[in-house]
C-alpha positions in Angstrom: 30.4 185.4 117.6 28.4 184.2 114.6 28.0 180.8 116.2 26.1 182.3 119.1 23.9 184.4 116.8 22.6 181.4 114.8 18.9 180.6 115.6 18.2 177.1 116.8 21.7 176.6 118.2 22.5 176.4 121.9 25.1 178.8 123.2 26.8 175.9 125.0 27.7 172.3 124.3 25.0 170.0 125.6 27.6 167.3 126.3 29.0 169.5 129.1 25.8 169.3 131.1 24.7 172.8 130.2 27.9 174.4 131.5 29.5 177.2 129.6 33.3 177.9 129.7 32.9 180.4 132.5 31.1 178.0 134.8 33.6 175.2 133.9 36.5 177.5 134.9 34.9 178.4 138.2 34.4 174.7 139.0 38.0 173.9 138.1 39.3 176.8 140.3 37.2 175.6 143.3 38.5 172.0 142.8 42.1 173.4 142.7 41.5 175.4 145.9 39.9 172.5 147.8 42.4 169.8 146.8 45.5 171.9 146.3 47.9 171.7 143.4 50.0 168.9 144.9 47.2 166.5 145.4 45.2 167.3 142.2 47.0 164.8 140.0 46.4 162.0 142.5 42.7 162.9 142.8 42.3 163.0 139.0 44.1 159.7 138.6 41.9 158.0 141.1 38.8 159.4 139.4 40.1 158.2 136.0 40.7 154.7 137.4 37.2 154.7 138.8 35.7 155.7 135.5 37.7 153.0 133.7 36.6 150.3 136.1 33.0 151.4 135.7 33.2 151.3 131.9 34.9 147.9 132.1 32.1 146.6 134.3 29.5 147.7 131.8 31.2 145.9 128.9 31.9 142.6 130.6 29.4 140.2 132.2 29.6 139.8 135.9 31.9 137.1 137.1 30.3 134.4 139.2 32.4 132.8 141.8 31.5 129.1 142.0 34.3 127.9 144.2 33.1 126.3 147.5 33.9 128.0 150.7 36.4 126.3 153.0 33.9 125.0 155.5 31.7 123.5 152.7 34.8 121.9 151.1 35.9 120.4 154.5 32.4 118.9 155.0 32.4 117.5 151.5 35.8 115.8 152.1 34.6 114.4 155.4 31.5 112.8 153.9 33.5 111.3 151.0 36.0 109.7 153.4 33.4 108.2 155.7 
């Protein structure tokens, strides 16, 4: 309780988007009701994979595909053989 009484300190962690423990529990219960207990691990796993892919894309430069398309390659081969 002393932590909440200190002046200049927020009563919540700003990294949690301004949500306190009570609000976080309400959100988690709503997610559990919507998705169900059986599907919840699958949903959380897919969210985790999406976050990992997003972080990976931020770290690595975009890959540029420079291979010619099939029709372009066929035209190039025809012009070389003629």
